[in-house]
C-alpha positions in Angstrom: 84.1 98.5 119.2 87.1 100.5 120.2 88.3 103.4 118.1 92.0 103.9 117.7 93.7 107.1 116.9 97.3 107.1 115.7 99.8 109.9 115.9 100.6 109.7 112.2 103.3 112.4 112.4 105.2 110.4 115.0 104.8 107.2 112.9 106.2 109.1 109.9 109.3 110.2 111.7 112.2 109.2 109.5 114.5 108.6 112.5 112.1 106.2 114.2 111.5 102.5 113.6 108.0 101.1 113.7 107.0 97.4 114.1 103.5 96.3 113.0 102.3 92.9 114.0 100.1 91.1 111.4 100.9 93.9 108.9 100.3 92.0 105.7 96.8 93.2 104.9 97.3 96.8 105.9 100.6 97.2 104.2 99.4 99.1 101.0 97.2 101.5 103.0 99.7 102.0 105.7 102.5 102.7 103.2 100.4 105.2 101.4 99.4 107.0 104.6 102.9 107.2 106.0 104.2 108.7 102.8 101.3 111.1 102.7 102.2 112.1 106.3 105.8 112.9 105.3 107.8 109.7 105.6 110.4 109.7 102.8 109.4 107.0 100.2 113.0 105.8 100.4 112.7 104.7 104.0 113.7 101.1 104.4 111.0 98.5 105.1 110.8 94.8 105.5 108.0 92.3 105.8 108.9 89.1 107.5 106.7 86.1 107.1 106.7 83.4 109.9 109.3 85.2 112.0 111.7 82.7 113.7 109.9 79.7 112.3 111.1 77.2 109.7 110.4 78.7 106.3 110.8 82.3 107.4 110.8 84.7 104.5 112.0 88.2 104.5 111.0 90.7 101.8 113.0 93.9 101.9 112.6 97.2 100.1 111.4 100.7 100.7 108.2 101.8 102.2 107.2 102.9 98.7 108.0 99.7 96.8 107.4 97.0 99.5 103.6 96.7 98.8 104.4 95.9 95.1 107.1 93.4 96.1 104.8 91.7 98.6 101.8 91.6 96.2 103.9 89.5 93.8 104.3 86.8 96.4 102.0 84.3 97.9 102.4 84.9 101.6 100.2 82.9 103.9 101.8 82.9 107.3 101.8 85.6 110.0 103.8 88.6 109.1 105.7 91.4 110.9 106.2 94.7 109.1 109.3 96.7 110.1 109.7 100.3 108.9 112.4 102.7 109.6 116.0 103.9 110.2 117.2 100.8 112.0 116.9 98.7 108.9 119.6 100.6 107.1 
């Protein structure tokens, strides 16, 4: 099984934008880790379910509150997570 190492400091760059494919299950842990690595909690973030399909849903917030917003919904389709400055 491959082991992946991430440059967390680069991912926590407030000037960058990060896209995570299939990011629904990892959202809470990823959010917490990015904030711990220095990403401001007010950084914009969005989770998009079923991107470009009929029934697309977009949940927007900050990296700090997005996990709570998403947990309140019943998302079942594939999701893309976007985090960063370009969402302003």
